C-alpha positions as CSV (number, residue, x, y, z in Angstrom):
1,M,-18.0,-18.3,12.0
2,S,-21.3,-17.6,13.9
3,K,-23.1,-14.3,13.1
4,T,-23.0,-13.7,17.1
5,N,-19.0,-14.2,16.8
6,Q,-18.0,-12.5,13.9
7,R,-14.2,-10.9,14.2
8,N,-13.9,-7.1,13.3
9,V,-11.0,-6.9,10.8
10,I,-8.9,-3.9,10.4
11,I,-6.2,-3.8,7.6
12,V,-3.6,-1.1,8.5
13,Y,-1.7,-0.5,5.0
14,A,1.5,1.6,4.8
15,D,2.9,3.0,1.8
16,D,6.3,2.4,0.7
17,L,7.3,0.9,4.2
18,G,10.2,-1.8,3.7
19,F,11.0,-5.0,5.3
20,G,13.7,-3.9,7.3
21,D,12.0,-0.9,8.5
22,L,10.3,-2.0,11.8
23,S,11.8,-3.0,15.0
24,C,10.2,-6.3,15.2
25,Y,11.8,-7.0,11.6
26,G,15.2,-5.5,12.6
27,S,15.8,-1.9,12.6
28,H,17.7,-0.8,15.5
29,Q,17.4,3.1,14.4
30,I,13.5,3.5,14.2
31,P,11.6,3.0,17.3
32,T,8.3,1.1,16.6
33,P,7.0,0.2,19.9
34,N,3.2,-0.3,19.0
35,L,3.9,-2.6,15.7
36,D,6.4,-4.4,18.0
37,R,3.5,-4.8,20.6
38,L,1.6,-6.3,17.5
39,C,4.2,-8.6,16.5
40,G,5.0,-9.8,20.0
41,E,0.8,-10.5,20.6
42,G,0.3,-11.8,16.9
43,L,2.3,-13.4,14.1
44,R,5.2,-12.1,12.1
45,F,5.6,-13.5,8.5
46,T,8.9,-13.4,6.8
47,N,7.7,-14.5,3.1
48,A,4.9,-12.2,2.4
49,Y,4.4,-10.5,-0.7
50,S,2.7,-7.6,-2.5
51,T,1.9,-8.0,-6.0
52,S,3.7,-5.2,-7.3
53,A,6.8,-3.2,-6.7
54,V,4.4,-0.1,-6.8
55,C,1.5,1.2,-5.1
56,T,-1.6,1.1,-7.7
57,P,-1.3,-2.5,-8.8
58,S,-0.7,-3.9,-5.2
59,R,-3.8,-1.9,-3.9
60,Y,-5.9,-3.2,-6.9
61,S,-5.0,-6.8,-5.9
62,I,-5.1,-6.5,-2.1
63,L,-8.8,-5.5,-2.7
64,T,-9.8,-7.6,-5.5
65,G,-7.5,-10.8,-5.2
66,R,-6.5,-10.5,-8.8
67,Y,-3.1,-10.4,-10.4
68,P,-2.3,-6.9,-11.7
69,F,-1.9,-7.9,-15.4
70,R,-5.5,-8.3,-15.3
71,N,-5.9,-5.0,-15.6
72,D,-4.2,-3.1,-18.0
73,R,-4.7,0.0,-16.2
74,A,-3.2,-1.0,-13.2
75,H,0.0,1.2,-13.4
76,I,0.8,4.1,-11.2
77,L,-2.2,6.6,-12.1
78,P,-2.0,10.6,-12.3
79,G,-4.4,12.2,-9.4
80,D,-7.4,12.7,-11.9
81,A,-7.5,9.3,-13.4
82,G,-10.9,7.5,-13.7
83,C,-11.5,4.6,-11.4
84,I,-9.7,1.3,-12.5
85,L,-12.4,-1.1,-10.6
86,S,-15.8,-1.8,-12.0
87,P,-18.6,-1.6,-9.6
88,D,-19.4,-5.3,-10.7
89,L,-16.0,-6.6,-9.8
90,D,-15.7,-8.6,-6.4
91,T,-13.9,-6.7,-3.7
92,L,-13.1,-7.2,0.0
93,P,-15.7,-4.7,1.1
94,K,-18.2,-6.1,-0.7
95,L,-17.7,-10.0,0.8
96,F,-17.7,-8.3,4.6
97,R,-20.8,-6.4,3.5
98,K,-22.1,-9.6,2.5
99,A,-21.8,-10.9,5.8
100,G,-23.1,-8.4,7.7
101,Y,-20.4,-6.0,8.1
102,H,-20.0,-2.1,8.2
103,T,-17.2,-1.3,5.8
104,G,-14.9,1.8,5.8
105,I,-12.1,3.3,4.0
106,V,-9.9,5.7,5.5
107,G,-6.7,7.2,3.8
108,K,-4.9,6.7,0.7
109,W,-7.0,5.6,-2.1
110,H,-5.1,5.9,-5.3
111,L,-7.2,3.6,-7.9
112,G,-9.0,6.1,-9.6
113,L,-12.2,8.0,-9.4
114,G,-15.0,8.5,-11.6
115,D,-16.4,6.4,-14.3
116,G,-14.2,7.8,-16.8
117,S,-16.7,9.1,-19.1
118,C,-15.4,12.7,-18.8
119,P,-12.7,14.4,-17.0
120,I,-13.5,14.7,-12.8
121,D,-15.2,17.3,-12.0
122,W,-13.9,18.0,-8.5
123,N,-16.8,20.7,-7.5
124,R,-19.4,18.3,-8.0
125,E,-20.6,14.6,-6.7
126,I,-18.2,12.1,-8.2
127,N,-20.2,9.5,-9.7
128,L,-17.7,6.7,-8.8
129,T,-15.8,6.6,-5.5
130,P,-15.2,3.7,-2.9
131,L,-19.0,3.7,-2.2
132,D,-19.6,2.1,-5.3
133,L,-16.9,-0.7,-4.8
134,G,-18.4,-2.2,-1.2
135,F,-17.3,0.7,1.3
136,D,-20.0,2.0,3.5
137,E,-17.9,4.9,4.3
138,S,-15.3,6.8,2.4
139,F,-12.9,9.3,3.6
140,I,-9.7,9.4,1.2
141,F,-7.1,11.4,-0.8
142,P,-7.7,11.0,-4.4
143,A,-4.2,9.6,-5.2
144,T,-0.6,10.4,-3.3
145,A,0.7,13.0,-1.1
146,D,3.0,14.1,-4.1
147,R,0.1,14.6,-6.5
148,V,-2.7,17.3,-7.1
149,P,-5.5,17.5,-5.9
150,C,-4.1,18.3,-2.5
151,V,-7.6,17.6,-1.1
152,Y,-9.6,15.0,1.2
153,V,-12.7,13.3,-0.4
154,E,-15.7,12.1,1.9
155,G,-18.0,9.8,0.1
156,R,-18.9,11.4,-3.4
157,K,-17.4,14.9,-2.9
158,V,-14.4,17.1,-1.8
159,A,-14.4,17.8,1.8
160,N,-14.3,21.9,3.0
161,L,-14.9,22.9,-0.6
162,D,-16.1,26.5,-0.7
163,A,-18.4,26.7,-4.1
164,E,-17.1,30.2,-4.5
165,D,-13.3,28.9,-5.1
166,P,-14.0,26.0,-7.6
167,I,-11.2,23.3,-8.2
168,E,-9.1,22.9,-11.4
169,V,-6.7,20.2,-11.9
170,S,-4.7,19.7,-15.0
171,Y,-1.8,17.0,-16.1
172,E,-0.8,18.9,-19.1
173,E,2.7,19.3,-19.6
174,E,2.6,23.1,-19.5
175,C,0.7,25.0,-16.8
176,P,-2.7,26.1,-18.3
177,F,-3.0,28.5,-15.3
178,D,-1.3,32.0,-15.1
179,D,-2.3,32.7,-11.6
180,I,-1.0,29.8,-9.5
181,P,2.5,29.3,-8.0
182,T,4.7,27.0,-9.6
183,Y,7.9,25.2,-8.7
184,H,10.0,27.2,-11.6
185,R,7.8,30.6,-11.5
186,N,7.8,30.8,-7.5
187,P,10.9,29.1,-6.0
188,E,10.9,31.4,-3.0
189,L,8.0,29.8,-2.0
190,L,9.4,26.3,-1.3
191,E,9.6,24.9,1.6
192,M,11.0,21.5,0.6
193,R,13.0,21.2,-2.8
194,S,12.7,18.5,-5.5
195,S,15.6,16.1,-6.1
196,H,13.7,15.0,-9.7
197,G,10.3,15.5,-10.8
198,H,7.7,17.3,-8.3
199,D,8.0,20.5,-9.8
200,M,4.5,21.4,-11.3
201,S,2.1,23.0,-8.8
202,I,3.3,24.4,-5.5
203,V,0.9,23.3,-2.8
204,G,1.8,24.0,1.0
205,G,5.3,25.1,0.1
206,I,5.7,22.0,-2.0
207,G,6.3,21.3,-5.4
208,R,3.9,18.6,-6.8
209,I,3.2,16.4,-9.8
210,G,0.5,18.0,-11.4
211,Y,-1.1,21.6,-11.7
212,M,-3.7,22.6,-9.2
213,R,-6.0,26.1,-9.1
214,G,-8.5,27.0,-6.6
215,G,-10.1,25.1,-3.5
216,K,-8.0,26.8,-0.9
217,K,-10.4,25.8,1.9
218,A,-9.8,22.2,1.0
219,V,-6.5,22.1,0.4
220,W,-4.9,19.4,3.4
221,K,-2.0,20.7,5.3
222,D,0.9,18.1,5.0
223,E,1.8,18.0,8.6
224,E,-1.9,17.2,9.8
225,L,-2.5,14.3,7.0
226,A,-1.4,11.2,9.7
227,E,-3.9,12.6,12.7
228,T,-6.5,13.6,10.1
229,F,-6.9,10.4,9.0
230,L,-6.3,8.7,12.5
231,S,-9.2,10.7,13.8
232,R,-11.4,9.6,11.0
233,A,-10.3,5.8,11.5
234,L,-11.1,6.0,15.4
235,R,-14.2,7.7,14.3
236,F,-15.2,4.9,12.4
237,I,-14.4,2.4,15.1
238,R,-16.4,4.1,17.7
239,D,-19.6,4.5,15.4
240,S,-19.5,0.7,14.2
241,R,-19.1,0.0,18.0
242,E,-22.3,2.0,18.8
243,R,-23.9,0.3,15.8
244,Q,-23.4,-3.0,17.4
245,Q,-22.2,-4.2,14.4
246,P,-19.0,-5.9,13.1
247,F,-16.8,-3.8,10.7
248,F,-14.1,-4.3,8.4
249,L,-11.9,-1.2,7.9
250,Y,-9.1,-0.4,5.5
251,Y,-7.1,1.9,7.2
252,A,-4.4,3.2,4.4
253,L,-1.6,5.3,5.6
254,H,0.2,7.6,3.5
255,Q,3.7,7.2,5.0
256,P,6.3,6.6,4.5
257,H,5.7,8.0,1.3
258,V,7.0,11.5,-0.3
259,P,6.6,14.4,0.8
260,R,7.6,13.2,4.2
261,V,6.1,15.9,6.7
262,P,5.8,14.7,10.2
263,S,4.0,16.5,12.8
264,P,5.2,18.8,15.2
265,R,5.5,16.4,17.8
266,F,7.3,13.7,15.7
267,R,10.3,16.0,14.2
268,G,13.4,15.0,15.4
269,A,11.8,11.6,16.7
270,T,14.7,9.4,15.0
271,A,17.9,10.2,13.8
272,L,17.1,9.5,10.4
273,G,15.2,12.7,9.4
274,P,12.0,12.9,8.0
275,R,11.7,9.4,6.9
276,G,12.6,8.0,10.1
277,D,10.1,10.7,11.8
278,V,7.1,9.5,9.9
279,I,8.0,6.1,10.4
280,A,7.4,6.7,14.0
281,E,4.1,8.5,13.5
282,L,3.3,5.7,11.8
283,D,3.9,3.4,14.6
284,W,2.2,5.8,16.8
285,C,-1.0,5.9,15.0
286,V,-1.0,2.1,14.9
287,G,-0.5,2.4,19.0
288,Q,-3.9,5.1,19.2
289,V,-6.0,2.4,17.2
290,L,-5.0,-0.5,19.7
291,E,-5.8,1.8,22.8
292,E,-9.0,2.9,21.6
293,L,-9.9,-0.6,20.7
294,E,-8.9,-1.6,24.3
295,R,-10.8,1.3,25.4
296,L,-14.0,0.3,23.7
297,E,-13.2,-3.4,24.9
298,L,-13.3,-4.6,21.1
299,L,-9.3,-5.6,20.8
300,G,-10.5,-9.2,22.0
301,N,-12.4,-9.5,19.2
302,T,-10.9,-7.8,16.6
303,M,-8.3,-9.4,13.8
304,I,-5.5,-6.5,12.9
305,L,-3.5,-7.1,10.0
306,F,-0.4,-4.8,9.0
307,S,1.4,-4.5,5.9
308,S,2.8,-2.6,2.9
309,D,1.7,-2.0,-0.7
310,N,5.5,-2.2,-1.8
311,G,9.2,-2.1,-1.1
312,P,11.0,1.2,0.6
313,V,12.6,4.0,-1.5
314,L,14.6,6.7,0.2
315,D,15.0,9.7,-2.6
316,D,11.7,9.6,-4.2
317,G,11.8,13.1,-5.5
318,Y,12.4,15.2,-2.5
319,E,15.7,17.0,-0.7
320,D,14.7,15.6,2.6
321,R,18.4,13.9,3.4
322,A,17.2,10.2,3.5
323,Y,20.3,9.0,2.4
324,E,22.4,11.5,4.5
325,L,20.6,10.5,7.7
326,N,20.4,6.8,6.9
327,G,23.6,5.7,8.6
328,T,23.4,1.5,9.1
329,H,19.8,1.5,8.6
330,R,18.7,-1.2,6.0
331,A,15.1,-0.1,4.5
332,A,15.0,-3.7,2.9
333,G,16.5,-5.2,5.2
334,P,18.6,-8.0,4.2
335,L,16.9,-7.9,0.8
336,R,18.0,-6.6,-2.4
337,G,16.3,-3.7,-4.4
338,G,13.2,-1.5,-3.0
339,K,10.4,-0.1,-4.5
340,Y,10.1,-0.5,-8.1
341,S,12.2,-3.4,-8.3
342,K,12.0,-7.1,-9.6
343,F,14.5,-8.0,-6.8
344,D,12.6,-9.0,-3.5
345,G,13.3,-5.4,-2.0
346,G,10.1,-4.4,-4.1
347,T,7.6,-6.7,-2.9
348,R,8.6,-9.0,0.0
349,I,6.9,-6.7,2.9
350,P,6.2,-6.5,6.6
351,F,3.2,-8.5,7.2
352,I,1.6,-8.7,10.7
353,V,-1.6,-10.4,11.9
354,S,-2.8,-10.0,15.2
355,S,-6.0,-12.2,16.0
356,P,-7.9,-13.5,19.0
357,D,-7.8,-17.1,16.7
358,L,-4.2,-17.4,16.4
359,A,-2.8,-20.6,16.8
360,H,0.1,-19.7,18.3
361,R,2.4,-16.3,18.2
362,G,5.8,-15.9,17.0
363,V,7.0,-16.1,13.3
364,S,5.9,-18.0,10.3
365,Q,7.5,-18.6,7.2
366,A,4.5,-19.4,5.1
367,L,4.4,-18.0,1.9
368,I,1.4,-15.6,1.3
369,S,0.3,-13.1,-1.3
370,Q,-1.5,-10.1,-0.4
371,A,-3.9,-11.4,-3.2
372,D,-5.1,-14.0,-0.9
373,L,-7.3,-11.8,1.5
374,Y,-10.2,-12.2,-0.6
375,A,-10.4,-15.9,-0.5
376,S,-8.9,-16.2,3.0
377,F,-11.6,-13.8,4.6
378,A,-14.5,-15.8,2.4
379,H,-13.4,-18.5,4.5
380,M,-13.2,-17.3,7.9
381,L,-16.6,-15.6,7.1
382,G,-18.1,-18.8,6.0
383,L,-19.2,-17.5,2.3
384,E,-19.4,-19.8,-0.7
385,E,-18.1,-17.4,-3.2
386,G,-18.1,-20.1,-5.9
387,Q,-17.1,-18.3,-9.4
388,S,-15.6,-15.3,-7.7
389,S,-13.8,-13.0,-9.8
390,A,-10.8,-12.8,-7.6
391,V,-9.3,-15.7,-9.6
392,D,-5.7,-15.0,-8.1
393,S,-6.8,-15.2,-4.5
394,Q,-6.1,-18.3,-2.8
395,D,-7.5,-19.4,1.0
396,M,-4.7,-19.1,3.4
397,Y,-6.6,-18.3,6.4
398,A,-5.2,-21.3,8.1
399,A,-1.8,-19.8,7.3
400,L,-2.8,-16.3,8.3
401,I,-3.7,-17.8,11.9
402,G,-0.6,-19.7,12.4
403,E,-2.1,-23.6,12.0
404,D,-0.1,-23.8,8.3
405,P,3.6,-23.1,8.2
406,V,3.9,-23.2,4.5
407,G,1.3,-21.7,2.8
408,R,1.5,-21.0,-1.0
409,D,3.3,-23.5,-3.4
410,E,4.1,-20.5,-5.6
411,L,3.3,-17.0,-6.2
412,M,4.1,-14.2,-8.8
413,V,5.1,-10.4,-8.4
414,E,5.6,-7.5,-11.0
415,D,8.1,-4.7,-10.8
416,V,7.2,-1.2,-12.4
417,T,7.6,-2.5,-15.8
418,C,5.6,-5.1,-15.4
419,G,8.7,-7.6,-15.5
420,K,7.5,-10.9,-13.7
421,M,8.9,-12.9,-10.7
422,L,7.9,-16.3,-10.0
423,R,8.3,-17.6,-6.3
424,R,8.2,-21.1,-5.6
425,G,9.6,-22.7,-2.7
426,N,13.1,-21.7,-2.2
427,W,13.6,-20.6,-5.7
428,A,12.9,-17.2,-6.8
429,Y,13.0,-16.7,-10.7
430,L,13.0,-13.3,-12.5
431,S,11.9,-13.7,-16.1
432,P,14.4,-12.0,-18.6
433,S,12.9,-8.3,-19.3
434,E,14.3,-5.5,-21.0
435,G,15.2,-2.2,-19.2
436,A,18.2,-0.8,-17.3
437,P,19.8,-2.5,-14.5
438,F,19.4,0.8,-12.0
439,M,17.2,3.4,-11.6
440,A,19.7,6.3,-11.2
441,D,17.3,9.0,-9.7
442,V,16.1,6.7,-6.8
443,R,19.3,4.8,-6.7
444,I,17.7,1.4,-6.7
445,E,18.5,-1.7,-8.4
446,T,15.9,-2.9,-11.0
447,G,16.7,-6.6,-11.1
448,L,15.8,-6.3,-15.2
449,S,17.9,-8.0,-17.3
450,M,17.6,-10.2,-20.4
451,D,19.0,-13.2,-18.7
452,P,17.0,-15.3,-16.9
453,Q,18.0,-15.1,-12.9
454,L,17.3,-17.9,-10.4
455,Y,18.2,-17.9,-6.5
456,N,17.8,-20.2,-4.0
457,M,16.2,-18.1,-1.3
458,D,17.5,-20.9,1.6
459,Y,20.7,-19.8,1.2
460,D,20.7,-16.7,-0.6
461,I,18.0,-14.1,0.6
462,G,20.2,-11.2,-0.8
463,Q,19.8,-12.3,-4.3
464,Q,23.7,-12.2,-4.8
465,T,24.3,-15.5,-6.9
466,N,22.9,-16.3,-9.9
467,V,22.3,-20.1,-10.5
468,A,20.1,-20.3,-13.3
469,W,22.7,-22.0,-15.8
470,D,23.4,-24.6,-13.0
471,Y,19.5,-25.3,-13.1
472,E,18.3,-24.9,-16.5
473,D,15.3,-27.1,-15.9
474,V,14.1,-25.5,-13.0
475,V,14.2,-22.1,-15.3
476,K,12.6,-23.4,-18.0
477,E,9.8,-24.9,-15.9
478,M,9.3,-21.7,-14.0
479,E,9.3,-19.7,-17.2
480,E,6.3,-21.9,-18.7
481,R,4.7,-21.6,-15.3
482,I,4.8,-17.9,-15.7
483,R,3.4,-18.1,-19.5
484,K,0.5,-20.3,-18.4
485,I,-0.5,-18.0,-15.4
486,L,-0.4,-15.1,-17.9
487,S,-2.6,-17.2,-20.3
488,S,-5.2,-18.1,-18.0
489,E,-8.6,-16.6,-18.0
490,G,-9.6,-14.0,-15.4
């Protein structure tokens, strides 16, 4: 691609959004007109996968092109964890910056901050942030909306911090602070109750994971998170336009992850309660990005990729009536399982590409892993990566723009326990692994079993009929393939 015709690229990455949560993927209960428009003008993938059924490992993979097993710290992180990405690792933003792009991240991070040499001091500059990993601009929150510290980090510093009110954070089991409201000491302050966990600090009327003291001026308001991140994303786009420089934006939405607190304008937007309402708000945010791109006359030169980090969950720790109000809505669509699960509901996700380079619009059944974005964008940018550390990324650019209807030969994903699933052609093979078959607190089937499981996805998308005993040769071959991938160099 010539330097004068470089496409802007925006990755919009949702949090816990399921395969069946959007109208264009079959939902009739949640209106998503803006994502439906993106589908109508783009390509909707039906066989796209994140690399993990939980968020930190998936986010590691989409930025590095590496399977999570290659990093033994790629698991759900506490809010005060050190960064699990090394500054010398190849990343998507570094790739774009090498091609002359202005790079930015807005939204959820959850890959750790600081080099881990000492606990994070939230009152000083943080020595390892997205700025050290290829991003020119960074406006994030550190982990998840249900974990402390509940603050924005801009560049290397906590935004809006009052030096006279320093922040202290602890993930100890017992609260080390006597002067802060906590879930069990001050239940009268709760505006949302916990269904399991989330019973440590109370911040903004909501119980969180971890304890936090101080930083009152820096603490976010949950109902303003979506619009705050949106305004920063739009500002990044406008500033890049003024620079007359192509841009790469990783816009990592925090929704529909818990706690689900829509802004006032979206309360009651659906009949599904807060979970449905925040998905409607998420869709509106995407629409605002599209409108801004149109206003700036950038839409015709911008590639937009929309996806999710893992599958859906209804009750993930708060009593927000997600189950009671769900009705006939199926967040995972026809898939079995959900977030945390080895079944396809955990990792098969919505994946939409809109680009001026599309060969055609409509639906693609190409097999795609989110880990493929690194090699695919390297192809688009005309960069020779040589011995890139993105060892699990495959060049699927032809599939992304609709020229290749097949995509990968195979891909591997993992569940919350790191148990592996290999998808090859029509086969989905769940390698034997220990664990309970059902997570009672979130009411999700895990797919864990010491028996091998093999499903023909052409005929059994819901993974109801295990045919492993009928195709023992396929089981043996796929188990050997998983072991070979796990022993490969990275």
